[in-house]
C-alpha positions in Angstrom: 5.8 -10.9 -4.1 5.5 -14.4 -2.6 1.8 -15.6 -2.3 2.3 -16.2 1.4 3.4 -12.6 1.9 0.2 -11.4 0.2 -1.8 -13.6 2.5 0.0 -12.1 5.5 -0.8 -8.6 4.2 -4.4 -9.7 3.9 -4.4 -11.0 7.4 -2.9 -7.7 8.8 -5.5 -5.6 6.9 -8.4 -7.8 8.1 -7.1 -7.9 11.7 -6.4 -4.2 11.9 -9.8 -3.3 10.4 -11.5 -5.6 12.9 -9.6 -4.6 16.1 -8.0 -1.2 15.3 -4.9 -2.5 17.0 -1.5 -3.3 15.5 -1.2 -6.9 14.4 1.5 -9.3 15.6 2.9 -12.5 14.1 1.4 -14.7 16.9 -2.2 -13.5 16.1 -1.7 -14.2 12.4 -0.3 -17.7 13.1 -3.2 -18.5 15.5 -6.1 -17.2 13.5 -5.3 -17.4 9.8 -4.2 -21.0 9.2 -1.1 -20.2 7.0 0.7 -23.3 8.2 3.9 -21.6 9.1 5.5 -20.5 12.4 5.3 -17.0 14.0 9.1 -16.7 13.2 8.4 -17.3 9.5 5.6 -14.8 9.6 7.9 -12.2 11.3 10.4 -12.7 8.5 7.7 -12.1 5.9 6.5 -9.1 7.8 10.0 -7.6 7.7 9.9 -8.0 3.9 6.5 -6.3 3.7 7.8 -3.5 5.9 10.9 -3.0 3.7 8.5 -2.8 0.8 6.6 0.0 2.5 3.4 -2.0 2.8 3.2 -2.2 6.6 4.7 -0.1 9.4 5.4 -0.5 13.1 3.8 2.4 15.0 5.5 1.6 18.3 8.8 -0.2 19.0 7.2 -3.2 20.8 3.9 -3.3 18.8 2.7 -5.3 15.8 2.3 -3.8 12.4 -0.4 -1.8 10.6 -1.0 -1.3 6.9 0.4 1.8 5.1 -1.5 3.5 2.3 0.6 1.5 -0.1 -0.4 -1.7 1.7 -4.1 -0.8 1.4 -3.6 -0.1 -2.3 -2.0 -3.5 -2.9 -4.8 -5.1 -0.9 -7.5 -3.5 -2.9 -5.8 -4.0 -6.3 -4.6 -7.6 -5.9 -6.3 -9.2 -2.8 -9.6 -7.7 -1.9 -12.8 -9.2 -3.4 -16.2 -7.5 -3.5 -18.1 -9.1 -0.6 -21.5 -10.3 -2.0 -24.5 -9.1 0.0 -26.6 -11.8 1.6 -30.1 -12.5 0.2 -31.5 -10.7 3.4 -29.3 -7.6 2.7 -30.4 -7.5 -0.9 -34.1 -7.8 0.1 -33.6 -5.0 2.6 -32.2 -2.7 -0.1 -35.1 -3.5 -2.4 -37.7 -3.1 0.3 -36.2 0.2 1.5 -35.8 1.7 -1.9 -38.9 0.3 -3.6 -41.3 2.9 -2.2 -39.4 5.8 -3.7 -40.7 7.3 -6.9 -39.0 10.7 -7.2 -35.2 11.1 -7.9 -34.7 13.2 -4.8 -36.4 10.5 -2.7 -34.2 7.8 -4.2 -31.1 9.8 -3.3 -32.2 10.4 0.2 -33.1 6.8 0.8 -29.9 5.6 -0.8 -27.6 7.7 1.3 -29.3 6.7 4.5 -29.3 3.1 3.6 -25.6 3.1 2.5 -24.5 5.0 5.7 -26.3 2.4 7.8 -24.9 -0.6 5.9 -21.3 0.6 5.8 -21.2 2.7 9.0 -19.4 5.3 6.9 -20.3 8.7 5.3 -22.5 8.0 2.2 -22.6 10.3 -0.8 -25.0 10.2 -3.8 -25.1 12.4 -6.9 -28.2 12.2 -8.9 -28.0 12.0 -12.7 -27.6 15.3 -14.5 -27.4 17.2 -11.3 -24.5 19.3 -9.8 -25.7 18.4 -6.3 -24.7 15.8 -3.9 -26.7 14.3 -1.0 -24.8 13.3 2.1 -25.6 11.1 5.2 -23.7 9.5 8.1 -21.1 12.2 9.1 -21.6 10.9 12.7 -20.2 7.6 11.6 -16.9 9.3 10.7 -16.7 10.8 14.2 -17.2 7.4 15.7 -14.7 5.6 13.5 -11.8 8.0 13.6 -9.2 8.0 16.4 -8.2 11.6 15.6 -8.9 14.4 18.0 -11.7 16.8 17.4 -9.2 19.3 16.1 -8.0 16.8 13.5 -11.5 15.7 12.6 -12.9 19.2 12.1 -11.2 19.9 8.7 -12.6 16.7 7.3 -16.2 17.5 8.4 -15.7 21.1 7.2 -14.6 19.9 3.7 -17.6 17.6 3.5 -19.9 20.6 3.8 -18.8 21.9 0.4 -20.7 20.6 -2.6 -17.7 21.2 -4.9 -15.6 18.9 -2.6 -18.3 16.2 -2.7 -18.5 16.3 -6.5 -14.7 16.0 -6.7 -14.8 12.9 -4.4 -17.2 11.2 -6.9 -15.3 12.5 -10.0 -13.5 9.2 -10.5 -16.7 7.1 -10.4 -17.2 4.9 -13.4 -18.9 1.7 -14.5 -16.8 -0.3 -12.0 -15.7 0.2 -8.4 -13.1 2.9 -7.9 -11.1 3.2 -4.6 -9.1 6.3 -3.6 -6.9 5.7 -0.6 -5.4 8.2 1.8 -2.6 10.2 0.2 -4.2 9.7 -3.2 -6.9 12.1 -2.1 -6.5 15.5 -3.9 -7.5 17.5 -0.8 -4.9 17.5 2.0 -7.7 17.7 4.6 -9.0 14.3 3.4 -5.8 12.3 3.2 -6.6 10.3 6.3 -9.7 8.9 4.5 -10.5 6.6 1.6 -13.4 6.8 -0.9 -15.2 3.9 -2.5 -17.3 5.0 -5.5 -19.2 3.8 -8.6 -21.2 5.3 -11.3 -25.0 5.0 -11.0 -26.5 5.7 -14.4 -25.4 9.3 -15.1 -24.9 9.9 -11.4 -22.6 8.3 -8.8 -22.6 6.7 -5.4 -19.8 6.5 -2.9 -18.8 6.2 0.7 -16.0 8.0 2.6 -14.4 6.6 5.8 -11.0 6.1 7.5 -8.3 4.3 5.5 -8.7 1.2 7.8 -12.3 0.7 6.5 -13.7 -2.7 5.5 -12.9 -2.4 1.8 -14.5 -5.6 0.6 -17.8 -4.9 2.5 -17.8 -1.3 1.4 -17.2 -2.2 -2.2 -20.1 -4.7 -2.1 -22.5 -2.2 -0.6 -21.6 0.6 -3.0 -21.9 -1.8 -6.0 -25.3 -3.0 -4.9 -26.8 0.5 -4.3 -25.3 1.9 -7.5 -26.8 -1.0 -9.5 -30.2 -0.4 -7.9 -30.2 3.3 -8.7 -29.0 2.6 -12.3 -31.9 0.1 -12.8 -34.4 2.6 -11.3 -33.4 5.4 -13.8 -33.2 3.0 -16.7 -36.7 1.7 -16.0 -38.0 5.2 -15.7 -36.3 6.3 -18.9 -34.5 9.1 -17.2 
């Protein structure tokens, strides 16, 4: 795929995440400095649409990413957004007072839910139990009706479901997007996860989440938890 088309896909993802509105060629031309006309951008958008990476939700609207578009974005375009020095200090200060594993988990999920504005999930090392925080964030970030949101919230009440969501977590960031989710009830969501020592950390949110920021936050919290358990010899 042409580099410019990848940049247009990046622009569509960034704009849609920020505005939650379909993205048109004029907005991309004005705000993303690609150096080409809206007509050229429209031609490239048609190629992206034919490739199944973006779609047009209404006849006169702009485009939004598909699950395949988000996957290509995460695999080839997205970069982990580094936390600022202030954000890193906030994590250290918030987590540093905890001494027990359960307290680490509780602080980590609250902090991660606050940073990402998504649902945060933490599994402690050697435990078949997951701590959850931030379900209200999911209700705020989803456009779906209460009837459509209820199955997602119901699924998140099951420990076995939460454990499955973190099953792909390893030493690097793992992202599961939309239809890649095993459970049908969760296929309007994405999960960003990473191993934390012998446990795992993750967030769940809508597919239009800020992937770069979420990946950065999950990475930072997972690293902190891993260092805590390494230093404690757990």
